C-alpha positions as CSV (number, residue, x, y, z in Angstrom):
1,M,-0.1,0.2,0.0
2,W,1.0,3.6,-0.9
3,R,1.4,5.8,1.8
4,P,2.7,9.6,1.2
5,R,5.5,11.0,3.2
6,L,4.8,13.2,5.9
7,N,7.9,13.5,7.4
8,H,8.9,17.1,5.7
9,L,5.9,18.6,7.6
10,L,7.0,17.6,11.1
11,D,10.3,19.7,10.3
12,A,9.0,22.8,8.8
13,E,7.8,25.5,11.3
14,V,4.0,26.2,10.6
15,D,1.7,28.5,12.1
16,M,-1.5,26.4,12.5
17,S,-3.6,29.8,12.8
18,R,-5.6,30.5,9.3
19,K,-6.6,34.3,8.9
20,Y,-9.1,35.6,6.5
21,I,-10.7,38.6,5.0
22,D,-14.5,39.0,4.1
23,C,-16.2,41.4,2.0
24,R,-19.7,40.6,3.2
25,E,-18.5,42.7,6.6
26,F,-18.1,46.2,4.5
27,P,-20.7,47.8,2.4
28,S,-19.6,48.2,-1.3
29,E,-21.9,48.9,-4.3
30,M,-21.8,45.3,-5.6
31,N,-22.7,43.6,-2.7
32,C,-19.4,41.8,-2.5
33,T,-19.9,38.0,-0.9
34,V,-16.2,37.0,-1.5
35,A,-14.2,35.7,1.4
36,I,-10.4,34.6,1.4
37,C,-8.9,32.5,3.9
38,A,-5.0,31.4,4.0
39,D,-2.3,29.5,6.2
40,T,0.0,32.9,5.9
41,D,-0.3,37.0,5.7
42,K,1.6,36.8,2.9
43,E,-0.5,34.5,0.9
44,L,-3.6,36.0,2.1
45,L,-2.5,39.7,1.2
46,D,-1.3,38.8,-2.2
47,A,-4.8,36.9,-3.0
48,A,-6.9,40.0,-1.2
49,V,-4.7,42.8,-3.4
50,Q,-5.6,40.6,-6.6
51,H,-9.4,40.7,-5.6
52,A,-9.3,44.4,-4.5
53,V,-7.5,45.4,-7.9
54,A,-9.6,43.0,-10.1
55,I,-12.9,43.4,-8.5
56,H,-13.0,46.4,-6.6
57,Q,-10.9,48.7,-9.2
58,H,-8.3,49.5,-6.5
59,Q,-4.7,50.4,-7.1
60,D,-2.4,48.0,-5.6
61,S,-0.3,50.1,-3.4
62,P,1.5,50.2,0.0
63,E,-1.4,51.7,1.4
64,L,-3.7,49.6,0.2
65,R,-1.7,46.6,1.4
66,A,-1.4,48.0,5.1
67,Q,-5.2,48.9,5.0
68,L,-5.9,45.3,4.0
69,Q,-3.6,43.6,6.3
70,Q,-5.3,45.7,9.5
71,L,-8.7,43.8,8.1
72,F,-7.4,40.5,8.7
73,R,-9.2,38.1,11.4
74,E,-8.4,35.1,13.1
75,G,-9.7,31.6,12.0
76,T,-11.9,31.2,8.9
77,P,-15.1,33.1,7.6
78,P,-18.4,32.0,8.6
79,I,-21.0,30.7,6.0
80,E,-23.6,33.0,6.8
81,G,-22.7,36.7,6.2
82,R,-21.9,39.4,8.9
83,P,-24.0,42.4,9.1
84,S,-22.2,45.6,7.4
85,Q,-20.1,47.6,9.3
86,E,-18.9,50.9,8.6
87,I,-14.9,51.2,7.9
C-alpha cells in the first residue's frame, strides 16, 4: 500500500492558525460576498490585493496593502454573512 511521506511537514515550522478577510463585512455598491482565507499573512495579502484590484478597481499600493492587513481576522470566515459595518 502506498503511503505519502509526511516527514517534511514535521520539520517545517507552521503557524496553524488560519486568517481571513471577508468583503461581506464592508459595504460596497456591488454587495461583494467574497471571503478569502489562508495559512500565512503573505498568501492572504497577495490574494486580497488581487481581488481588490481586479474586482473593486483599487490600485495596488503600499497603502492598500497596509489597509488590507489591518482587516485580517483569525480563524475562517463564517458561512453566513455578517451585518455590514462602517469602515
